[in-house]
C-alpha positions as a printed NumPy array, in Angstrom:
array([[ 82.425, -49.504,  56.968],
       [ 84.495, -46.478,  58.028],
       [ 84.499, -43.143,  56.293],
       [ 87.568, -43.919,  54.217],
       [ 85.928, -47.066,  52.85 ],
       [ 82.665, -45.492,  51.73 ],
       [ 84.098, -44.329,  48.396],
       [ 86.329, -47.331,  47.702],
       [ 85.598, -49.66 ,  44.79 ],
       [ 84.926, -53.344,  45.551],
       [ 87.914, -55.664,  45.843],
       [ 89.252, -56.544,  42.409],
       [ 87.956, -53.346,  40.82 ],
       [ 90.332, -50.529,  39.804],
       [ 91.672, -48.523,  42.733],
       [ 94.492, -46.722,  40.938],
       [ 94.269, -45.727,  37.269],
       [ 96.887, -43.96 ,  35.175],
       [ 95.775, -42.713,  31.771],
       [ 98.399, -41.557,  29.272],
       [100.619, -40.065,  31.983],
       [103.706, -38.319,  30.601],
       [106.498, -36.273,  32.155],
       [109.569, -34.824,  30.474],
       [112.624, -32.964,  31.699],
       [113.873, -31.047,  28.698],
       [114.49 , -33.623,  25.97 ],
       [114.382, -36.5  ,  28.451],
       [111.069, -38.411,  28.519],
       [110.989, -39.72 ,  32.093],
       [107.487, -41.132,  31.631],
       [105.731, -41.446,  28.29 ],
       [102.081, -42.377,  27.816],
       [101.976, -44.581,  30.931],
       [ 98.697, -46.473,  31.263],
       [ 98.045, -48.665,  34.307],
       [ 95.003, -50.1  ,  36.054],
       [ 95.719, -51.542,  39.503],
       [ 92.889, -53.464,  41.214],
       [ 92.013, -52.915,  44.847],
       [ 93.434, -55.586,  47.139],
       [ 96.269, -56.629,  44.812],
       [100.062, -56.545,  44.975],
       [101.405, -54.966,  41.815],
       [105.081, -55.369,  40.972],
       [106.61 , -52.221,  39.519],
       [109.833, -53.208,  37.804],
       [112.452, -51.613,  35.604],
       [116.169, -50.902,  35.29 ],
       [117.713, -47.78 ,  36.817],
       [116.586, -44.652,  34.999],
       [113.607, -46.403,  33.429],
       [110.997, -44.01 ,  34.819],
       [109.786, -45.828,  37.948],
       [110.612, -42.991,  40.344],
       [108.988, -40.353,  38.148],
       [105.823, -42.425,  37.888],
       [105.725, -43.079,  41.641],
       [106.22 , -39.39 ,  42.434],
       [103.415, -38.537,  40.02 ],
       [101.114, -40.975,  41.807],
       [102.118, -39.402,  45.131],
       [101.391, -35.922,  43.716],
       [104.962, -34.946,  44.598],
       [105.437, -33.905,  40.965],
       [102.736, -33.073,  38.452],
       [102.77 , -34.882,  35.103],
       [102.838, -32.811,  31.938],
       [ 99.764, -34.634,  30.675],
       [ 97.445, -37.504,  31.527],
       [ 95.17 , -38.404,  34.415],
       [ 95.733, -40.241,  37.706],
       [ 92.649, -41.482,  39.554],
       [ 92.272, -43.011,  43.014],
       [ 88.985, -44.842,  42.8  ],
       [ 87.052, -42.52 ,  40.531],
       [ 88.605, -39.352,  41.959],
       [ 91.406, -37.31 ,  40.379],
       [ 94.587, -37.547,  42.425],
       [ 95.514, -34.364,  44.259],
       [ 97.158, -33.304,  47.507],
       [ 94.009, -33.994,  49.521],
       [ 94.298, -37.703,  48.717],
       [ 97.769, -38.164,  50.23 ],
       [ 96.463, -39.303,  53.611],
       [ 94.992, -42.344,  51.845],
       [ 98.432, -43.367,  50.581],
       [101.319, -44.898,  52.505],
       [104.747, -44.404,  50.948],
       [108.002, -46.082,  51.925],
       [110.677, -44.424,  49.754],
       [114.029, -45.979,  48.974],
       [115.67 , -43.082,  50.825],
       [114.56 , -43.78 ,  54.39 ],
       [113.936, -40.993,  56.878],
       [112.993, -41.045,  60.565],
       [113.364, -38.598,  63.444],
       [116.406, -40.244,  64.951],
       [116.096, -38.735,  68.443],
       [112.442, -39.73 ,  68.921],
       [111.448, -42.875,  70.754],
       [110.002, -45.65 ,  68.591],
       [106.495, -45.504,  70.041],
       [106.331, -41.703,  69.869],
       [107.688, -41.742,  66.318],
       [104.996, -44.092,  65.046],
       [102.222, -42.322,  66.924],
       [103.343, -38.926,  65.607],
       [103.408, -40.123,  62.003],
       [ 99.933, -41.646,  62.435],
       [ 98.644, -38.349,  63.844],
       [ 99.954, -36.522,  60.783],
       [ 97.581, -38.724,  58.75 ],
       [ 94.6  , -37.817,  60.948],
       [ 94.657, -40.626,  63.527],
       [ 93.631, -39.406,  67.03 ],
       [ 96.441, -39.455,  69.628],
       [ 95.075, -42.247,  71.817],
       [ 94.365, -44.483,  68.797],
       [ 97.773, -43.627,  67.335],
       [ 99.516, -44.818,  70.515],
       [ 97.502, -48.042,  70.521],
       [ 98.378, -48.742,  66.897],
       [102.039, -47.928,  67.582],
       [102.152, -50.573,  70.317],
       [100.419, -53.1  ,  68.075],
       [102.796, -52.537,  65.175],
       [105.911, -52.654,  67.329],
       [104.727, -55.994,  68.701],
       [104.035, -57.287,  65.173],
       [107.525, -56.254,  64.118],
       [109.129, -57.965,  67.104],
       [110.171, -54.584,  68.495],
       [107.879, -54.343,  71.514],
       [110.758, -54.237,  73.992],
       [112.261, -51.275,  72.13 ],
       [109.187, -49.033,  72.229],
       [110.9  , -46.518,  74.544],
       [114.233, -46.677,  72.719],
       [115.347, -43.777,  70.537],
       [115.52 , -44.507,  66.822],
       [119.27 , -43.849,  66.609],
       [119.984, -46.598,  69.149],
       [118.455, -49.253,  66.871],
       [120.223, -51.274,  64.214],
       [119.642, -50.335,  60.582],
       [117.365, -53.352,  60.108],
       [115.275, -52.391,  63.148],
       [114.948, -48.847,  61.849],
       [113.726, -50.205,  58.53 ],
       [111.054, -52.215,  60.343],
       [109.94 , -49.11 ,  62.241],
       [109.579, -47.211,  58.968],
       [107.711, -50.13 ,  57.446],
       [105.263, -49.979,  60.373],
       [104.965, -46.213,  59.92 ],
       [103.901, -46.762,  56.31 ],
       [100.914, -48.887,  57.309],
       [ 99.958, -47.434,  60.705],
       [ 97.394, -44.953,  59.341],
       [ 95.567, -47.808,  57.534],
       [ 96.05 , -46.372,  54.034],
       [ 94.104, -47.649,  51.046],
       [ 97.157, -47.656,  48.765],
       [100.752, -48.352,  49.804],
       [103.862, -47.823,  47.674],
       [106.906, -49.798,  48.801],
       [110.155, -48.795,  47.094],
       [112.959, -51.365,  47.569],
       [111.518, -52.395,  50.936],
       [113.811, -55.422,  51.383],
       [117.124, -53.711,  50.621],
       [119.7  , -54.412,  53.328],
       [117.551, -56.84 ,  55.319],
       [118.63 , -60.327,  56.334],
       [116.548, -63.346,  55.186],
       [114.599, -63.586,  58.479],
       [113.475, -59.965,  58.309],
       [112.67 , -60.287,  54.614],
       [110.407, -63.201,  55.481],
       [108.763, -61.194,  58.289],
       [108.035, -58.207,  56.045],
       [106.824, -60.486,  53.254],
       [104.292, -62.005,  55.675],
       [103.194, -58.522,  56.783],
       [102.709, -57.421,  53.162],
       [100.559, -60.47 ,  52.41 ],
       [ 98.525, -59.888,  55.585],
       [ 97.85 , -56.293,  54.599],
       [ 96.77 , -57.455,  51.158],
       [ 94.252, -59.756,  52.865],
       [ 92.982, -56.675,  54.727],
       [ 92.157, -55.077,  51.375],
       [ 95.214, -52.835,  51.066],
       [ 96.47 , -52.274,  47.517],
       [100.261, -52.428,  47.296],
       [102.664, -51.231,  44.628],
       [105.883, -53.175,  45.101],
       [108.774, -51.426,  43.373],
       [111.932, -53.516,  43.447],
       [115.05 , -54.831,  41.753],
       [114.672, -58.101,  43.7  ],
       [112.822, -60.008,  41.014],
       [112.736, -63.29 ,  42.935],
       [110.847, -61.533,  45.738],
       [108.443, -59.911,  43.278],
       [107.773, -63.359,  41.833],
       [106.854, -64.677,  45.282],
       [104.282, -62.08 ,  46.285],
       [103.001, -60.123,  43.277],
       [ 99.678, -60.829,  41.599],
       [100.602, -58.733,  38.575],
       [103.629, -56.893,  37.286],
       [104.463, -54.058,  34.977],
       [107.881, -53.42 ,  33.496],
       [108.83 , -49.886,  32.565],
       [111.744, -49.14 ,  30.235],
       [112.667, -45.829,  28.678],
       [109.69 , -44.223,  30.397],
       [107.196, -46.603,  28.743],
       [105.323, -49.677,  29.931],
       [106.593, -52.663,  27.944],
       [104.987, -55.46 ,  30.011],
       [101.774, -55.291,  32.037],
       [ 99.636, -58.169,  33.298],
       [ 99.23 , -60.994,  35.747],
       [102.288, -63.163,  36.338],
       [100.553, -66.063,  34.598],
       [ 99.651, -64.058,  31.504],
       [103.128, -62.538,  31.293],
       [104.773, -65.961,  31.494],
       [102.463, -67.259,  28.78 ],
       [103.737, -64.513,  26.467],
       [107.294, -65.82 ,  26.758],
       [108.296, -69.25 ,  25.44 ],
       [109.767, -72.076,  27.49 ],
       [113.455, -71.447,  27.832],
       [114.905, -74.47 ,  29.62 ],
       [114.412, -77.921,  31.077],
       [115.774, -79.446,  34.253],
       [116.966, -83.025,  34.044],
       [118.817, -85.542,  36.229],
       [119.787, -89.205,  35.992],
       [119.928, -91.898,  38.634],
       [123.656, -92.456,  38.208],
       [124.71 , -88.802,  37.749],
       [124.931, -89.184,  33.986],
       [125.817, -86.063,  32.033],
       [123.567, -84.955,  29.152],
       [124.753, -85.88 ,  25.654],
       [126.926, -83.268,  23.954],
       [124.966, -83.102,  20.695],
       [121.362, -82.572,  21.817],
       [119.471, -80.722,  19.063],
       [118.201, -77.285,  20.038],
       [120.168, -77.096,  23.301],
       [122.234, -73.921,  23.475],
       [123.778, -74.319,  26.913],
       [123.935, -76.838,  29.755],
       [124.798, -76.147,  33.375],
       [124.885, -78.253,  36.549],
       [122.706, -76.702,  39.282],
       [122.075, -78.277,  42.712],
       [122.414, -81.851,  41.48 ],
       [120.454, -81.453,  38.243],
       [121.241, -80.179,  34.762],
       [119.632, -77.053,  33.35 ],
       [119.453, -77.158,  29.568],
       [118.836, -73.834,  27.835],
       [116.783, -74.233,  24.665],
       [116.791, -72.415,  21.377],
       [113.603, -70.527,  20.532],
       [110.822, -72.798,  19.285],
       [112.309, -76.058,  20.582],
       [109.709, -78.429,  22.067],
       [111.097, -79.935,  25.308],
       [109.123, -83.129,  24.691],
       [111.281, -83.816,  21.626],
       [114.303, -84.113,  23.916],
       [112.736, -86.606,  26.291],
       [113.512, -89.824,  24.345],
       [117.091, -88.666,  23.707],
       [117.622, -87.896,  27.375],
       [116.013, -91.177,  28.433],
       [118.331, -93.083,  26.111],
       [121.307, -91.782,  28.089],
       [120.136, -93.515,  31.289],
       [117.282, -93.795,  33.818],
       [115.861, -90.303,  34.455],
       [115.024, -89.155,  37.982],
       [113.943, -85.655,  36.924],
       [112.554, -84.075,  33.775],
       [110.895, -80.694,  34.154],
       [110.099, -78.089,  31.531],
       [110.453, -74.661,  33.148],
       [108.496, -71.549,  32.509],
       [110.917, -68.608,  32.283],
       [111.728, -66.931,  35.577],
       [110.805, -63.302,  36.121],
       [114.501, -62.48 ,  35.861],
       [114.69 , -64.139,  32.428],
       [111.55 , -62.326,  31.278],
       [112.928, -59.021,  32.554],
       [116.226, -59.41 ,  30.692],
       [114.592, -60.515,  27.45 ],
       [111.909, -57.815,  27.492],
       [114.423, -55.029,  28.149],
       [116.728, -56.38 ,  25.429],
       [113.832, -56.502,  22.952],
       [112.773, -52.956,  23.819],
       [116.259, -51.536,  23.399],
       [116.726, -53.357,  20.106],
       [113.456, -51.876,  18.828],
       [114.614, -48.397,  19.809],
       [117.903, -48.87 ,  17.905],
       [116.138, -50.134,  14.802]])
């Protein structure tokens, strides 16, 4: 166990805790009574529409801004400037020293976090190889493509072996192959015990890798929990169905609000409270079924419904 691990809680126990964190700018409540408990070794999705309060909360965690009230703990220690070396942060606004060579850039950023020079160079080589950039180690940053530069900054975020990493829109602008590469790296780092806050608008990606999510709207947390528990709080919204002979669903199915052909099957959107099993005999009567699947709502559907509910409550 190294020195940075001696104070860490066991895996699964709270690493980052926010207690009633609030921050206002004049009349604007950027964060209001935010409470979060993020376990060590988890990937926590941090979601919300633009202007919801995600950036303010992240900057409070990073100690870039100070909240007006509330407590932020890393392990059992109050967050302050001395804790920053334990946190890796990849902001949405990227920034590298464009005239530095890739290897020197990574080593320098590791040294700023207290890594000795020789170890920093070794880690730089290892990360460049992991990112598929080994042949570019002596290339200057400004000679690389935008995607390559993003991978260098991703490596810089993890090179100091932080305990907590905050990734803000990490996949923006990347092609599918590089998204897959970074997704694998994120999951590997989770297996190494790193705790990751994954802030994104790409809800399908959050659904693939996050253990838990929180949704912030109007500066307040309106959803917080594991993906499974969050899905259980939202009713079934649709069924997928297909017939052997490409039959179309009947026009007058009770409780079906909308029907749409998707990739060779029909998606039937249900009214609230409709039991999909009640449709099965009616669908079977139309012809031999090759597919019948009741779908839990997607994270995108949950996001839209939760935000709509929250805004309706504010209006009322």
